[in-house]
N, C-alpha and C positions, 0 to 999 in steps of 0.2 A: 761886237755886240754885247752890251752889257744890260740884261733884262733883270730888274730887281723883284723882289717878292711883292712890293707894293704895286708894281705894274701888273702882275699876275692877278692880285686881288682886285685891281681896278677893272681889268677886262671882264673878270667873272661877275663883278657887281654890275657893271653896265648891261651885260648879257641878261643877268637875272632880273634887273629892274626895267629893262627896255627903254632906258633913256638916261641922259646925263643928271637931270635934277634928282630923280629918285635915287640914283646910284650915289650921288653926292651925299644925300641924306644918310644912306645906309653906311657910307664910309666916314661920316661926321667930318666932312670937309666942305669947302665952297665949291660951287659949280665952276668957277673960274679956275681953281686950282686943279680940279679934275680935268678940265679941258687941257690945260698945260701938261698934265701927266700923259694924257693920250697923245698930244702932239710930239712930246719927247720920245714916247715909246715908238711911234710911227717913224720918227727920224732914226731911231736906233735900228729898226728893223728894214727900213727902206720900203715899206709897203703901207697901203691904206688898209687899216684894220676894221673899218666900219663902212657900211653902205649908208651914208648920211642922208640920202634922199628918202630912204625907207621910213616908214612909221608903223610900229615903233622902230626905233633905231636897231639895226641888227649887224652881225658881224659879217666881214667878207671872208672869203676863203682863207686868207692869211690869218685873219682874226681868229677863225675857228681852230687853226693850228696852236695858236697861243692859248686858247681856252682849253684845248685838250691838255696841254701842258699844266696849266693851272689846277684843272681838276684832278690831275695825277700827283702833282707836287705839293699843293697846299694841304691836302689831308695827311700826307706823309709827314710834313713838317709839324702840322698840329699834334699828330700822334708822337712825334719824337719830342716835342716840347712837353707833352704830358708825361712821358716816360722819364724825362729828366727831372720834372717837378716832383714825381713820385720817388725818384732816387734820392733827391735832396731832402724829402720829407721822411726818408727811412721807414717806408711803409712795410709792415710785416704781412705774412700770409702763409699759405701751406701749398706745397708743390710736391705731391706724391706721384711718381711716375711709374707706370707699367710698360714693359718692353716686350713687344711680340716679335723681335728681331734678335736672335741670339748673338750676332756680331755687332750690335749697335753700340756696345760699350766702348768700341775702338774710337768713335767719334763723339760719344756722348760725355765722356769723362772730362775732355778739355772744355766742353761747353758749360758743364756744371761747375768747373773750377773758376771760369770767369764770372759765372752767375753768382756764385756764393759771395764773391768779393763785392759785387754790385748790390746784392740784397742779403746781407748777413742775418737779418732777422727772419728771413723766409724759411720755414721748416721744409727741407729737402729730404726725400726718401726715395729709393728705387726698389721695385719689386719686379721679378722676372715674370712677365705677363704669359709665359708659356705654361706656368703652373696652374693658372686659373682662367676663367673667361674675363679678360681685361675690359672689353667694351661694356658689358653689363655692369662690371665693378665701377666703371666711369659714371654710368647712369646713377647708380646707387650712392655715388659720392664717396666711394671707398678709396678710389684714386682720382687724381685731378688731371692727368694727361696720360694718353697711351700712344706710344710710338708703333705704328703698324704700316704695313704695305698693302693692307686690304681695306679700303674704305667701304662703309656700309651706309644705307639710308637709316639713320636713326634720329628721331625727333629731338630737337635741341642739342644736337651734337654737331660741332663744327669739325670738318677735316681740313687742316691747313697744310698745303703742300710744303714739304721741306727741301727735298732736292731729289734729282734723278741719280740713279747709280746703275752700273753695269755688272751683272754676274759674270765672272770670268773663269775660264778653266785654268787649273793650276796642276802642273806635273813636274816631274824631275826632268831635268835638261837632258837626261839619257833615255827617257821614255820614247818609244816609237812615235807617239802622237805629237811629240815636240817638233817634228819635222813638218807638220801640217800648218797651214796659215790660220785655220779656224777648225773647230770641231762641230760635229753634229751628233744627233741622238744615237745613231748607229755606232759611233765611235765608243760608247760606254758598254757595248755588249762585251761580256767576259772581263770587264774591269772592275776592281775593287774601288768603290765610291766612298770616300770618307766624308762624313757630314757631322754637323752638330747633333746632339741627342734630342731632336724634335720630330713631331710627326711630319710625314711627307707633305701634307697639305700646307705646310709652312716653309717648304724649301723650294726656292725658285728653280732649281735644276729639275725637279719633278714637275711642279705646276706649269712651267713655261716651255719645258722640252720633252722630258722622258715620257711622262704620262700621256700628253696629246699624241705622241708618236708611237705609243704602245710598246716602248722599249724598257726592258728591265736590265739594270746592271748586273755583272756577275755576282757581286756581293755588296752589301752595305755595312760599313763600319762606323759606328757613332763614337765620336771624341768630344770632350767638353771644352778643351781649350784650343784656340787658334794656333798657338805656338806648337802644339803637339800635332795638330794636323799638318802643319808645314813640315815638321820633323819627319812624319811618316811619309809624306809625299817625296821629300828629298832622299829618302831611304828606298823608294820604289816600292812601298807597301801599298800603294793605291794612288788614286787622283782625286781632286777636289774641285768644287765650284764655290767660289767666294766673292763677296762684293768687291768691287775694284778698290774701295777705300781701305779695306783690310789688307790687300796685298800691294799697296802702292809702293813698298820697298823691295818686293820680291823681284820686280823686273830688273833690278840693278844687281841681283844675286845670281852668281854663275850656276848655282845648284838647281835653280827653278826656270821654268818658262811659264808664261801666262798667254792665253789665247782667247780670242772671241768665241762666244757661243753662236754658232751659225756664222754665215758669211757676213751678214749686216750687223751681227751683235745683238744682245738683248738689252732693253732698257726697262728698269722698274722705277717706281717712285715711292718715296717714303713720306708719310704723312704723321702729323700730330693730331690727335683727337682730343678735343676738349668740349666741356659743357659751354653751350652757346652764350650764356650770359657771362662767362669768365674769360672768353678768348681775348677780349680787348682790355682786360684788367692790366694795369701797368707793368707788374712783374711778369705776368704771362706773356705779354706782348714782347717784352725784353727777352725772355727765354727763347721764344719762337724766333726772333731775329737773330740771336746768337747761333740757334740750331741750324738756321738756313745758311749763315755765313761760314761757319767752321769748315764744312766739306769743301766749299770753294777755295779756302785758303789751303787745304790739304792738296787739292788738285793743282793749285798754282805752285806750291812747293814741289810737287812731283814733276811738274812740266819744266820748272827752272833747274832741277837737279841734273 
């Protein structure tokens, strides 16, 4: 079956217009040509797409399936065409990013590397959003995008889902908890928990596990760099909970083990907050698409390794 974009436009035009004559005018073709397109499409699908006895002309159940595909695909293609047109025009702009996620540099830097090649005239800057109130700064136009896992209801601010991630437990392969298939809150009692130097309200291990369970680890040690956290974990100086994209290579290293948090694991979602009027700007839309696809590529690489 070979359905073309013109077929999708045809189905949507007839549905919107309620008949062949008006749809032909909308598409700037003759009614005869439009009828031939419909007939060819029905031959391709092997189904009648319209209830022809109805007035106005309406879609059959099979036709509604094609319409749903058209309503999904055509706007995406239009947005893609707009992005490429903007790329060709070499449009400039500003993209100052605030990050409320200490580990986000692990996936953000490859995204920015691709983005700068596509938009060399866009002024890109990164500010650690942990040092200031990032979302109010977005509203004040001090920054243009905030990476966060905590969406809020803010007027004229869009929260675009980027991807889901799993906070995972990381320990030395020689640690007693390495024998468990998963860990729970009580397993952290008496353990030194190594975290990034941020407040507890921004750490998944506290907000999603320890605080709701009323559990306090034996000690908390704050470390700036992921590499140092892993070094301390391997030396049995403590345990850690890190996003799965950070430790994608750890599972292949004999010094470490990673385990799910709780039997079913925890799932969190990362968002990009942008001002409502700028979310669909060509360079912003391009950045958001890159930000959504990069973690998928990392996961595929992990799965094939």
